[in-house]
N, C-alpha and C positions, 0 to 999 in steps of 0.2 A: 193411258200410259202417264206415269207421273213426270213432273218437270225434272229435267236433268239439272243436278246441282253438283258442281265441283268445288274444290277448295284448294287454295295454296296456303301452306302452313309452315312458314319458315321459323327457325329459332333465331332470336336476335342476339347472336353471340359474335357477329361480324357483319361485314357488308353483304349485299345481295350478290353472291358469286355467280359465275356464268352457268353452272349446273342448275342452281336454283332458278335463275332467270328462264332457262329452257323449260323447267318443270312448270313454272308459272305460265309460260306461253302455251304449252300443250293443254293445260287446264283451261286457259282462257279461250283457246280455239275450239276445244270440244264443247264448252258451254255455249259459245256464240253460235256454233254450227247448229246446235239442236235447240236454239231459242231458250236456253236455260240461264242459269246464274252461276257466277264464280264468286265464292266467298273468300275473304282474307282473314286468316286466323294467325295471330302472333303467339307462338308457343314459348312463352317467357317464364316457364316454371323453374328454370335453372336460375335461381336468384343471384348467384354469385357471378355468373358469366353474362347474363342478359343486361344490356345497356340501352338507355334512351337513344344514344347516338346510333346504335345499330338499328333500332326500330325506325328512326328517322331515315337512315340510309336505305333501308329496304323499301319503305314507302316512296321515297324520292326516286329510287331506281325503277320501281314499277311504273310510276307516273311518267318518267322520262322515256321508258320503253313503249308507252302508250297502252299499257295493260291496266284497264280499269276494273274494279271489282264492284260487286253489288252489296248494298247494305252497309252497315257500320262494321268497322274492324272489330273482330272478337279477340280479346286478350285472355289467353288461357288461365293466367294467374288469378283472374277475378272469379273463376268458376270452381275454386278448390272445394267449396262446401258441397256443390253438386256432385263432384267426383267422389267425395267421401260418402255422400248419400247412397250412391250406387254401390260402393264397396260394402256398406252396411246391408243393402238389399241382397247382395250376393252371399253375405254371411248368413242372413236369415233364410235364404233359399238352400243353404247347404252347399253352395257352389264355390265357396271361399272359406278360408279358415285362418285363425290366428296362429302365428308361428313365433315361438319363443327361443328359437335357436340363437345361441350367443355368437359373438364374433369369433371366439376361439373355436367353437364347434364348426363354424363355416370354413374357417381356415384349415382345420383338420380334414374336412371333406375335400377341399381343393388339393391338399398335399397327397391325399390318398389317390385321388383321380390322376394326379400327375405321376405318381409312382406306378400306377397301373396303366399309364399311357392311354388314357381315355378322356373324352371331354368332361369337364366338370359340370355337374348338375346337382341342385339341391336334392337331398335324398328323401324328402317328404316325411321326416320323422314326426312332425306335429300334425300331419294330414288327418289322422284318425284318432289322435289321442284325446282323452277327456280333458276339458279345460280345468277340471279340479286338480290336475297334475301341474298346472302352471305355477311358477314361483310367484308369490304374492308381490304385487307392485312392479313386477319385471316388465321391461319394455318388450313390445312385440311388433311384428309387421303383419299385414294381411296379405295372404297369397291366394291365387286362383286355385281351385281344385280341378286341375286339367285332366281330361281323359287319359288313361295310361295304355289303353288297348285300342286297336283299330288304327284308322288313319284320318288325317284332316286334308281335305282337298281344296286347293285354291284354283278356281277357274279364272285365268288371267288373260286379258285381251291381247297382251303382248307375249307373255311367256308360255301361254297355253295352259294345259292341265298339269298342275304341279302337285305331287302327292308327298305329304309329310307323315312319317310314322309317329304316332303319338308317344311311343316309348322314348323317342328322341327329344321330345319337348318337355319342358319342366313346369313346375308350379311357380310361375314368376310372381314377383311382388306387385301388389296393387296399391297398397298404402305403406309408406315408410314408417319407421318407429316414431317419428315426430308428427305423424298424421298427414304428411304431405303426399299427394297422389304421385304415382310414377307416370312417366310418358305413356306407357302401354295402356294404362287405364284412362288417362285424360283424353288421349286421342280418340278412343272408341266412344266415350261419352259425348265428347264435343261433336264428332262426326254424326252421331245419331241425333243429337239435339238440334243440329244445324240442318238436318234433313239431307245430308250428303248422299248422293246416289252413285257417284263415280269417284273413286280414289285413283289419282294419277300421281305417281311418285317414283323415286329412283329404285332400281332393282335391289339395292342394298337393304331395302325394307321387306323383301319377299318373305323371309322367315317370320318377320313381325306379323305379316298378314295371317299366317297360320295361328299364331298365338292370339291375335286379336279376334280371330274367328271364334275362339273359345269363349270370349267375353260376350260376343253377340249371341251365341247360342245359349249361354247360361241365362242371359236376360230375356231371351225370346224375341230379340230384335231382328229385323230384316237386314241381311248382309248387303252392303254396297257392292257394286261391281269394282273389280280391281284391274289396274293396268300399271305394271311395274316396268318403267322405261330404262334402257341401258345407261350406264354411266358414261361420262365423257373422258377419253384418254388423250394423251399427247400424241404427236406424230410418231413417236418411237414406240407406241403401244403401252407405255407405262401409265399408271394412274395420273390424272391431270394434277399438275403442281403449278406453282407460280411461274416457274420458268417456261411452262407450256402455254400459259394463258389463264390459269385459275385465279383470276383477279376479280375484284368487285366490278359491278356494272359501271360504277362511277369512274373507274380507271379507263374504261373504253370510251366514255364521254370525254375524258381528259386527253385521250389519244386522238380525238377528232373523228370518231366513228359516228355515223348517223343512226338514230334509233331504228329507222325503217330498214336500214342495211343489216344491222345487228339482229333484228327480228327475223329477217329473211335467212340470214346465215344460221341462226339457232334452229329454225324450223327444219332446216335441211340436215341438221346433226342428228342422225338416227331415224329420219323419216324421209321418204321419197314419194314422188307422184310422177311416175314415168321418168322421162329425161328432163322435165321442166326444172329450170334452175332459179328463175326469178319469179316472184309472186307479189302481186299487190296484196294488201291486207284482206280485201274481200275475197280474192282468189285463195288465199290461205284458209280462210274460214270455210269456204265452199269445198275445198279439196281435202282438208285434214281428216284423216281416218286412223284411229288407233290400230286398226288391223294392218296398216302399212308401216307401223313403227318396227324397226329392226330389233332383233334380240341382242346382237353383238354390239360391243361398245363403239361409239362414234369417235372419230379422231379429229381433234381440234387443229386447224391449219390456219395460221395467221396470214399466210400469203393469199389463201382463198378469200378470207374475210376482207383483206385489203383490196383485192381486185373487185369484190362485190361492192365494197364501199365506193370505189372509184366509179363503178357503173351507176350507182345511185346518185353520186355527185353530178355526173355528167347529164343524167336524165332528169334531175330535179328541176321543178319550176323555179326560175330565178328569184322571184319575190319570196317564195316559201323558203328557199335555201338561204337567202339573205337574212330573213327573220331568224332562222335557226342558227345561222352563223353568229349573229349579234348576241343571241341568247346564250350561246355556248362560249363566247369569248372569255368570260371570267374563269372558265374551267380549263382553258388551254394554257400551255406553258407560256408565260409572259403576256397572256391575253388580258389579265385583269387591269394592268396599267394602261394598256392600249384602249380598253373599253372606257376607262375613265377619261382618257384624253381625246375621245372621238367627238368632234364638233359636227355640225350639219354639213359643212363642206366636205369633210373627210368621209362621212357616211355616204354622201352622194357619189363621191369618187369611187368608193369601194363598191357600191351597187353598180355603177357603170362598168367597172372592171371585172365584175363577177363572171360573165360569160367566158372571158379569156382565161381567168384564173382557174375556174373549175375544170376546164379542159385539160389542164396540166397537173391536177392534184388527185390524190387518192384518199386523202383525209382532210379534215378541216385544219389540222395543223400545217399540212403542206399548202393549203389554200392561204392560210395566214402568212406563211413564209413567203409565198409568191407575191403577196400584197405588200411586202416590205418596201418596195420602191415608192408606194403611195404614202407610207407612214414615216419614211426616212426624212431627216433634216439635212439641209446643206451645211457644209460641203459633204457630199456622199462619200462613204468609205467604199472602196472598190474591192470585190473579191479577186482572187488570183487570176482567174480567166479574163475578167473584165480589164484588169490592169494590163494584161498581155495585149489585148485588142487596141489599147490606147498608145500606140507607138507615136513617135514624134511626127511622122508623116500623117498618121490618122488624126492627130490633134490639129495639125495645120488644115486638113480638110474640114474639120468641124468648125474652125474659125471662119472659113468661107461660107459654110452651110448656115451658121447662125445668122449671118447678115441677110441671106436670102430668105430664111424663115421669118425673120423679124419684119420683112416687108410684106408678108401675107396679109391681105385684107380680112380673110375669113380663116379662123383657126379650126380646121376639121381634119379628120384622118385622111380623107381623100386629098385635100389641098396640100398637106405636109408630104404625103407620099409622092405627089406630082413633083414637088420641089426637089426632093431627094433623088428621084429618078432622073430628072433633068440634069442635076448637077453631076451625078455619076456618069451620065452620057458625055457631058461636057469635059469631064476630067479623064474620060477614057478608062474608067474602072468599072468593075462589076458592082451591081447594086449592093451586094453583101459587104463589099469593101468599105462602103460608106454607112450602110444601115447597122452593121454590127458594132462599130465604134460608137455610133449614135446611141445604140441600146446600152452599151457600157456606161456612157456618160450620163444618160438619163436615169438608169435604174441601178447602176453600180454592179450589174451582173451581166453574164453572157447569155442568160435565158430569161424570158419574160413573155407575157402575152404579146400580141402583135404590136410592134414598136409604134406604128402610126396611131393605133388605138390608145396606146399609153400616152402619146403626146396630146391627143385630144382630151383624155381624162385629166391629165395633170394641168392642162390649160397653158395658154401662151406664156405668161410671166414665169411660172415655175419651170417650164420646159426650157425656155431660153436661158434662164439663170443657170440651170444645171449644165446645159451644153457649154455655156461660157466659162463655167468653173474648170472645165477640162480642155478647153480650146486654147491654142496659142497661135499668134499671127504667123502665116506661112511666108 
């Protein structure tokens, strides 16, 4: 059995969108499961819309998601001469022909089809004409001479056996009048030359599979296996748009999602393995099966993605999560300035606070927001709830508390907790009546990681200074 070779072949006309990311993931998983290779081909033949920025964004997005490819990146635009060579071979074999139909003639065909309320197809007027009838020096395109009778069958791993009537397919263009290859020709030639054995792509390409089959058969090439996966829809069942989450992968990084969580969420969009929800990368590779991909469109649900991300945050190894957090800081809102201002002391404090911070966060943005008390400068600004906690009576208690805390020989979470508990008992108040105003004074908020852990992380001097800022003599 030959080695399994898949490919991810995006067009660089924008960022790596979420549907493309899932297609790349499915190709990657299938190749890795079978000990094969996944190739990366950039389909940059649309010269006007293809940009270097989009190419860089696609490559960066794949790397961030942890989807590595095998071999060098193939750029379709560099292979135009090879595509033209195959078009010439098809002409020589009598499986393609030169078409001299003018723009006006094509428009008349469209208008006639519209008037007759039928789909427009080129009528094949140059299919069997003698080239001696061609106008001298007139521009022409090269078209496939597709079969007109019978049927073309696509055996698809996801869609099943799909039958196309050849009378409904047309003699599509292989080479444009300027000699540039069309997508339909370039894809087939590149897939063949790259040794691709399995094509996994969106089901909007299903009809293309029938047309491309005609090129494979005309050239006598072995057909790859096909798997056309369902598109992704929004929660309302409509085609995915930006309001649903049809954003570039870079946007999900900026929103604070972890690559492992996004991978896990994407693999479950249109594929299932029993009731299992969470997969390690190795479990994904071992479990993934194209036969388990659903035919119906998957629905993108931000709430599910966020919950899954929160699960990954809480379960992450603290050192690994901290490294990822620091690496992602420049991409988070307001994070670039914070990253530039992080000294060794602040980094150490952030690392120490991470266990408490990640327990309360679902995204890295929420984690960064929760770390605000570490990064804030005195005097702290108080949010509305924190300000409510700092009544005159509460501030008076803090004045007493700061004196007792200042006398501590060892500044630890356990030691500060003991002092606060003892004072609450002495004052005849509940622990929360003292601890909540303390939290407000130290963090500027009504919620934070455990307040005694916060005191230890901030250290004696900073903690006492912040409490003193809010305390008044009783």
